[in-house]
C-alpha positions in Angstrom: -14.4 -4.3 30.2 -12.5 -4.8 26.8 -13.8 -6.7 23.8 -11.7 -9.1 21.8 -12.3 -11.2 18.5 -12.3 -14.8 19.4 -10.9 -15.9 16.1 -8.1 -13.3 15.2 -7.7 -11.8 18.7 -8.0 -8.1 17.6 -9.3 -5.8 20.3 -12.1 -3.3 20.1 -11.3 0.2 21.3 -12.9 3.8 20.6 -11.3 3.7 17.1 -12.4 0.5 16.1 -10.6 -2.8 16.0 -6.9 -3.2 16.1 -4.3 -6.0 16.4 -2.9 -5.5 19.8 -2.1 -7.4 23.3 -5.1 -7.1 25.7 -4.4 -5.1 28.7 -3.3 -6.7 31.7 -5.8 -6.8 34.7 -8.8 -5.9 32.2 -11.8 -7.9 31.9 -12.2 -9.5 28.6 -15.5 -10.1 26.7 -15.4 -12.2 23.7 -17.2 -11.6 20.2 -16.2 -11.5 16.5 -14.7 -8.3 14.6 -16.7 -7.5 11.7 -14.3 -9.4 9.2 -14.4 -12.6 11.2 -18.1 -12.2 11.7 -18.8 -12.2 7.9 -16.4 -15.2 7.5 -18.3 -17.3 10.1 -21.6 -16.5 8.5 -20.3 -17.4 5.2 -19.3 -20.8 6.6 -22.5 -21.3 8.5 -24.3 -20.6 5.1 -22.1 -23.1 3.4 -22.9 -25.5 6.1 -26.6 -25.3 5.1 -26.3 -25.5 1.6 -24.0 -28.5 2.0 -26.3 -30.4 4.2 -29.7 -29.4 2.3 -30.9 -27.4 5.3 -33.1 -24.3 4.7 -32.2 -21.3 6.6 -35.4 -19.6 8.0 -36.2 -16.2 6.9 
């Protein structure tokens, strides 16, 4: 099974994350690469701040 970032479409291999096409015939699992994960968490934090919500600890 190959992991692919659902935002930038980088794929994870034994060396890390790389911008490459997913191999044909391989099952995919979607997730976030470290860079996109940080960006998404910043967006979530900003959403809570802008909407006056408190994050749980």
